[in-house]
C-alpha positions in Angstrom: 3.1 -8.1 -23.6 0.7 -10.9 -22.6 -2.4 -8.9 -23.3 -3.4 -7.2 -20.0 -5.8 -4.4 -20.6 -4.4 -2.5 -17.6 -1.5 -2.6 -15.3 -1.5 -1.2 -11.8 1.3 -1.1 -9.2 1.4 -0.4 -5.5 4.4 0.2 -3.3 5.1 2.1 -0.1 8.4 3.4 -1.3 8.4 6.4 -3.6 11.8 5.4 -5.0 10.4 2.0 -6.0 7.5 3.6 -7.7 9.9 5.9 -9.6 12.0 2.9 -10.7 9.0 1.0 -11.8 7.7 4.1 -13.7 11.0 4.6 -15.5 11.3 0.9 -16.4 7.7 0.6 -17.7 7.9 3.8 -19.7 11.2 2.7 -21.3 9.5 -0.4 -22.4 6.4 1.4 -23.7 4.1 0.1 -21.0 1.4 2.3 -19.4 0.6 1.7 -15.8 -1.1 3.4 -12.9 1.3 3.4 -10.0 0.2 4.2 -6.4 2.5 5.0 -3.5 0.8 3.7 -0.4 1.0 0.9 2.2 -0.7 -2.3 1.2 -2.6 -2.3 4.4 -4.2 1.1 3.9 -7.1 2.4 1.8 -5.3 3.8 -1.3 -8.1 4.4 -3.8 -7.7 1.2 -5.8 -11.0 0.2 -7.4 -13.0 -2.6 -5.8 -14.3 -5.7 -7.6 -12.2 -4.7 -10.5 -9.1 -6.8 -11.1 -8.8 -10.3 -12.5 -5.4 -10.9 -11.0 -3.4 -9.5 -8.1 0.1 -10.7 -7.7 3.0 -10.0 -5.4 6.6 -11.0 -5.8 8.3 -10.8 -2.4 6.0 -8.1 -1.2 3.4 -9.6 1.1 5.9 -10.6 3.8 6.5 -6.9 4.4 2.9 -6.2 5.5 2.5 -5.2 9.1 -1.2 -6.4 9.1 -1.7 -9.6 7.1 -5.5 -9.8 7.6 -6.1 -6.2 6.6 -3.9 -6.7 3.5 -5.7 -9.8 2.5 -9.1 -8.0 3.1 -8.0 -5.2 0.8 -6.7 -7.5 -1.9 -10.0 -9.5 -1.7 -11.9 -6.3 -2.2 -9.9 -5.4 -5.3 -10.6 -8.7 -7.1 -13.6 -9.6 -9.1 -15.4 -12.8 -8.0 -13.2 -15.6 -9.3 -10.2 -13.4 -9.5 -6.8 -14.8 -8.6 -4.3 -13.7 -6.0 -0.8 -15.1 -6.4 2.1 -14.2 -4.1 5.5 -15.5 -3.2 7.8 -15.0 -0.2 10.8 -16.5 1.5 10.0 -19.9 2.9 9.7 -19.6 6.7 11.7 -22.9 7.4 14.7 -21.3 5.8 15.1 -18.8 8.5 14.9 -21.5 11.2 17.7 -23.6 10.0 21.4 -22.9 9.7 24.1 -24.9 7.9 27.0 -25.7 10.2 29.8 -28.2 9.5 27.9 -29.8 6.6 24.7 -30.3 8.7 21.4 -28.6 9.0 20.8 -27.3 12.6 17.6 -25.8 13.9 18.7 -22.4 15.2 15.3 -20.8 15.6 11.8 -22.0 16.3 9.5 -22.3 13.3 6.6 -21.3 15.6 8.2 -18.0 16.6 6.4 -15.3 14.6 7.8 -12.4 16.6 9.1 -9.4 14.8 12.9 -9.2 14.5 15.5 -6.8 13.1 17.5 -7.7 10.0 20.3 -5.9 8.3 19.5 -4.7 4.7 22.6 -2.9 3.4 23.3 -0.1 5.8 19.8 -0.1 7.3 18.0 -2.3 9.7 14.5 -3.5 8.9 11.8 -5.2 10.8 10.4 -8.6 9.6 8.2 -11.4 10.9 8.8 -15.0 10.1 5.2 -16.1 9.6 4.5 -19.8 9.4 2.9 -21.2 6.1 -0.2 -21.9 8.1 -0.5 -18.3 9.1 -0.6 -17.2 5.4 -3.0 -20.0 4.4 -5.4 -19.5 7.3 -5.4 -15.7 6.7 -6.3 -16.3 3.1 -9.1 -18.7 4.0 -10.4 -16.3 6.8 -10.6 -13.5 4.2 -12.6 -15.2 1.5 -9.9 -16.9 -0.6 -9.8 -20.5 -1.8 -6.3 -21.9 -1.9 -5.6 -23.5 -5.3 -1.9 -24.2 -5.2 1.1 -24.1 -2.8 4.5 -24.5 -4.3 7.7 -24.8 -2.2 10.7 -24.2 -4.3 14.4 -23.7 -4.6 16.4 -22.5 -7.7 18.0 -25.9 -7.9 20.4 -25.0 -10.7 21.7 -22.0 -8.8 21.9 -23.9 -5.6 23.9 -26.7 -7.2 26.5 -24.3 -8.6 26.9 -22.3 -5.3 29.6 -22.9 -2.8 28.0 -20.4 -0.5 26.3 -21.7 2.7 23.0 -20.4 1.4 23.4 -22.5 -1.8 24.2 -25.6 0.2 21.2 -25.1 2.5 19.0 -24.4 -0.5 19.8 -27.9 -1.9 18.0 -29.4 1.1 15.3 -26.9 2.0 12.9 -24.7 0.0 14.0 -21.1 -0.2 10.6 -19.7 -1.3 6.9 -20.5 -1.6 4.2 -19.4 -3.9 0.5 -19.5 -3.2 -2.2 -19.2 -5.8 -5.6 -18.5 -4.5 -9.0 -17.4 -5.8 -11.7 -15.0 -4.6 -14.6 -17.3 -3.6 
């Protein structure tokens, strides 16, 4: 709707590819969807895209450097890479008796199990500097870092997450450019 000549999508989960395909087709949008891990060679064209973006996807990668190398290869010179993920400070702090308490070390990037519905998943709580340095080491120039919370939603929430979100960013977005 904004004039993109082509739309491509990549996801490791076949059911997510199916959902995206159904949604896009129902809205009259053509896309090339690829089911593969973002770290792996998957046949996407190199030096081809003006923009690569990820909404809550990059944090799932098991190899950040390899993923950023691949994304760098897909972009034209000057192309932008924009991604967002959960802010790492949020996982380090708990809200107890009206106070923020550090419950985990910000510096601990070890993999951990987390419940997701009826399944357990593995995640790493990478520091912001880990993302920024990996981008720089893989040929990106960082243009913007935004640390944000949906303030309106946080203000209306009586849930602990909402109260915590009033004091700490829940997410970050980085905009970078292929140098």
